[in-house]
C-alpha positions in Angstrom: 80.9 102.3 94.0 77.4 103.4 93.1 76.6 100.3 91.2 77.2 98.4 94.4 75.2 100.8 96.6 72.5 98.3 97.4 75.1 95.9 98.7 76.7 98.6 100.8 73.3 99.7 102.2 72.5 96.1 103.1 75.7 95.9 105.2 75.7 99.4 106.7 72.1 100.3 107.4 73.0 104.0 107.9 72.5 106.5 105.1 74.9 109.0 106.6 77.6 106.4 106.8 77.0 105.1 103.3 77.5 108.7 102.0 80.6 109.2 104.1 82.1 105.9 102.9 81.5 107.1 99.3 82.9 110.5 99.9 85.9 109.7 102.1 86.2 106.3 103.8 89.1 107.6 105.9 86.7 109.8 107.8 83.9 107.2 108.2 85.2 105.8 111.6 86.0 102.4 110.2 87.9 99.8 112.2 91.6 99.5 111.5 91.5 96.3 109.5 88.8 97.7 107.2 90.5 101.0 106.7 93.8 99.3 106.1 92.3 97.1 103.5 90.8 100.1 101.8 94.1 101.9 101.9 95.7 98.9 100.3 93.0 98.9 97.5 93.6 102.6 96.8 97.3 102.2 96.6 97.1 99.1 94.4 94.6 101.0 92.1 96.4 104.4 91.9 100.1 103.5 92.5 100.6 99.8 91.6 104.3 100.3 91.0 104.7 101.5 94.6 103.3 98.3 96.1 105.8 96.2 98.2 106.0 93.3 100.6 105.5 95.9 103.4 102.0 96.5 102.1 101.2 92.8 102.4 102.9 92.6 105.8 100.7 95.5 107.0 97.6 93.6 106.1 98.9 90.6 107.9 99.6 92.7 111.0 95.9 93.8 110.8 94.8 90.2 111.0 94.4 89.2 107.4 95.5 85.7 106.4 97.4 85.1 103.2 94.3 83.7 101.6 92.3 86.9 102.5 95.1 89.0 100.9 95.1 86.9 97.8 91.3 87.3 97.5 91.5 91.0 98.0 94.3 91.5 95.4 92.3 89.4 92.9 89.1 91.4 93.5 90.9 94.8 93.4 92.6 93.7 90.2 89.4 92.5 88.6 87.5 95.7 89.4 90.4 97.8 88.0 90.5 95.6 84.9 86.7 95.7 84.1 86.6 99.5 84.7 89.5 100.0 82.2 87.7 97.8 79.7 84.5 99.8 80.1 86.4 103.1 79.9 88.3 101.8 76.8 85.1 101.0 75.1 83.6 104.4 75.9 80.8 102.9 78.0 78.9 105.5 79.9 77.8 105.2 83.5 74.1 104.8 84.2 72.4 108.2 84.1 71.1 108.0 87.7 74.7 107.6 89.1 76.4 110.7 90.4 79.5 109.8 88.4 77.4 109.6 85.3 75.9 113.0 86.0 79.3 114.6 86.5 80.5 113.2 83.1 77.4 114.4 81.2 
């Protein structure tokens, strides 16, 4: 997330909310569709075998079109893929990132 902080800040314009989103998006007061999409991303990332048609149907009920859901799944999958590649190669986070500081 920190490598994309400039993009997040450009959208949010509120340092406290940026921090809250990074720490726990569930407590950041997001609208239902955004929170639902983030819940979907977390589940797909951490528990992919538990994904079901119900997860897709929930996104549809929140107003996402099938094309939106496909885009989201592809982006989530790509970020998971590239992070595994970097982890597998032993790449270290940039030193100024909090994540990098914790691993040091």
